[in-house]
Residue, then its C-alpha position, 0 to 999 in steps of 0.5 A: m405279504t409281498h414288499r415292493q422295491p422303491s424306484r431307483l429314478p428319484l434316488l438317482l435324481l436326488l443324488t445328482l442334484t446334491a452333487l451339482a449343488g456342491c460344485p463351484k460355479p464357473p467364474t464370470t468375466p466382467p465387461e471391459q470398461n471402455y472409459s477412464e475417470v481422469q482427474f485434472d489438477v491444474t496449478v495456476p499463476p498467483e495473479t489468477p482471479v479467485d472467481a475465474t472461470l477456467l475450462l478444458t476445451s476440445e473438439d472431442p465430446a468428452f470435453k464438452g461438459p454439461s454446458g457444452q462449452g468445456l469441462e469447468l474446473v473448480y477452485q480448491g484453494g491455494t493455487t489449484f483448480t480441478v475437474k474430473g472427466r470421463m475419457p474414452k480409453d486408448q484414444e489420443l485426445t487433444y485439449s486446451i485450457r482457457m479462462t473465459a471470465p472475468d477476462a478471456h485468456v489462454a495459457l502462455d508459457a514463460a516466454g509469453a507464447v501461447v501454449p500448444a494444445r495438450t494431448l492425453t491417451a488414457h489406458e487405466n480405469e482411473e488416471n490423474v493428469s497434472f500441469t501448471v499454467e505459467r501465465w495468462g494472456p491473449e490468444s495472440g500471445a503476450g507480445t513484447q510490451p513490458r508487464t509487471v504483475f503485482v501480487v499482494a498476499v494479505p493476512d487472514i484478518t483482511p475483511p472478505d469484501a475488502s478492496v486492496w490498492l497499491s499507492g506509490n511514486h508513479a502516476l500509475l500508482g496514484n503518486w502516493n494518493g493512498a489508492g492508486v490502482k485497485l487490485h483484483k482478488a486473486v487465488n491463495n488469499s492474495y490480490a493482484t494487478t498487471l501494469s506496464f512501465e517503461p523499462g528501468t523505472s524505479l518504483e516505491f509503493k505500499a499496499t492499502r485498503g483504499s486510504w492511508a488510514t488502512v496502509e499495511k504494517n508488519a505483523l507486530g503493527e509496526n511501520v514498514d519501509n516502502h517496497t522498491h522495484k526497478t522494472g525490466n523490459g519483459f514479464e516480471r512478478v513482484s510479490i509482497t506480503v502484508g503483515t497486518w493493516k494500520d487501522f488495527f493498530k491505533v496508538l496515541t500517547g498523551r492527551i489528544e484533542y480534536l477540533h474541526m475548522t472551516p476557513t473563512n476563505p472559500a478557496l480553502k477547504e475545511r479540515d480537522i485539527i489534532v492537538w497534543l497537550p504536554p504531560d503536566y498540562e492538567t496537573n500544572p493549571t497555572r502554567h502556559y505553554p509555547v505552541l508548535y504548529m505543524h502541517d500534514g497533521q494526520n501524519l504526525m501522531d495518529a496511526s489510523t489517519a497517517y499517510a504512510d507512516e506517522w512521525g510519532v510526534d506524541e511519543t517523541a515529545q512526551q519522552l523528551i519532555q519527561s527526560g528534561r531535554v525539551e521545554p513542555l509545549i503544545i503541538v497543533g497538527i493541521y490536517n492537509t486536504a485535497d488542495r495540499g499542493p495549492e495551499y502549501t506553495q507560494v507560486p504556481d508551478p504547472r510542471y507538477p500536475e500530480v499536486d495541482g501545481a498550476n493552481g499553486g500559490r495559496a500559501d498566503a491564504y493558508g497562512h492567514f487561516i493559521f494565524e488569524e483564525l486557528k491561532p486565536r482559537i488555540d490561544d482561547k481554548y488552551r493555556t498558551k504563550r501567545e507571543a511570536e517568540y514562543t510560537g513555531l511552524a514546521g513541516s516536511s516536503l511542501g510543508g517545509l517549503v510553506s513553513m520557510y515561506l511564511g517565515t519570510k512573511r509572518s515573523e511577527k506571528f512566529t519565530r521558530v521554523g522547522v524546514v524539513s526536506p523542503s521542496v526548494f525546487w518549486g517554482h524554479n527555486d522561488i524560495v531561494t529567490k525570495v530569501n535573497a530578496l529579503p531586506g535583511k535577517l529576520p528574527l527566526r530560529i531555523w532548523l533546515d535539513i535534507g536527506t542524501d537519498e531523497g531524490s530517488s523518490s522525489q524532487e528534493t535534493v541536497e544541492d537545492t537545499r544547500l542553495l537555501r542554506e547559503a541564501l540564509v547565511g548570506k542574509g545573516w543567519v549563523l550556522d549552529t546558532d540561529l540556523k541549524y543545517t543537517e544533511v542526513e546520510g541515507g535519509k529518504h523522503n518519507e515519514k519514517a525518515w522524518a520521525a527519526r530526526f523529529g527529536n533533534i528538531l524539537e531539541y533545537l527549536y524548543p530546548a529545555p530552559a536552563p536550570 
């Protein structure tokens, strides 16, 4: 039997294929990437609106973005905006940054000149570009006008829809009206605004959320001093940090009651009345008490309504009564109104439009309301000593002025007078003229004081107050007997300063009876 030899061709083919399968494949070279993914990180100035529209713009198509207007940056928190763009490699690109909303601005350098266009040449597949905008301004540049940027950092408890304001001692700051200039919401949990003042202007101000009931406090809920700044002749930033807001800290001491009254005179506005009762009022039902009426009632004891700071009348009175240094008394705070200037002055003074001075001269009508309408209601509702010898009237600034004036007119109604930092200047020192015109001394026990540093933020001065003191002495009042005169070294024209000496005022006007 004959056997056939197998064909060699299939075997050789099989061996060849096997060898080829075991050989490594030759490397493949990926195509060269002709673009770079560039991340732009931009640090913006603290006054930048948090909702600002910021664009990187250029004539190059790479910067057109989906809108065709530019690459829009996205806010990342803090003071950083970012955007990523695909840029052609190895090409020099020129671009600028600009704000298109809420206002149209370009980047300026620290001197106020427009920043030249930036250049970029990308070489790597991924790159990062970072730069800082010093300030924003018009395309024409900042010019030479002085500008002050206020930046207010607020606490996290600030409501997200809050309005934040500055109020201070200048017309642009509202002349202490509680809501002088509204700030825009800025980056980094801040609010900001830009104002122009004459160089060398001395400013005092505080932040609020629209009224003195929401004025700033420190982180412990304590009062803070006025912020101060003296303006320069160029661009400047003034930064403050709010610890918390007053309306989160409402503290009252003792028994407090509220009344609401509408004066019969249509020239006077309706108002609230706050009444503080002494510690033993409920436990000593047969006792009757002297009464001290005070102006600017919302500033006296309720932190939630006070103008800038409260006097702490409730805490001070309670402590002095309980320590036996002051006679137990009732304190009645008369809230002021938008007509504070007219009501607290005895004559017009058009030099002061910020308090409606042209319509001044309603003090007599205000006094009639106090003694013919409010006092009878207080006497009927509470156990008071109704006689003039037990009744007092006190206030500060214009409140001190009206207290002194009504003392010269209504001494049959009250005899204890607290004249604190009085606005003697009003009506060209009219109150001095009126005291000099008195036929003689009246049965008044008077506290008169002035701080030595009040003129920096107001018109009240030591010199004018000394004139009033001398006029009173000339009519027969005796210093340290029935006239207590004090010059408070470094004392300013604000509630904090008046609170610091309210205890002394009480001890003089209502001393504890001798045992």
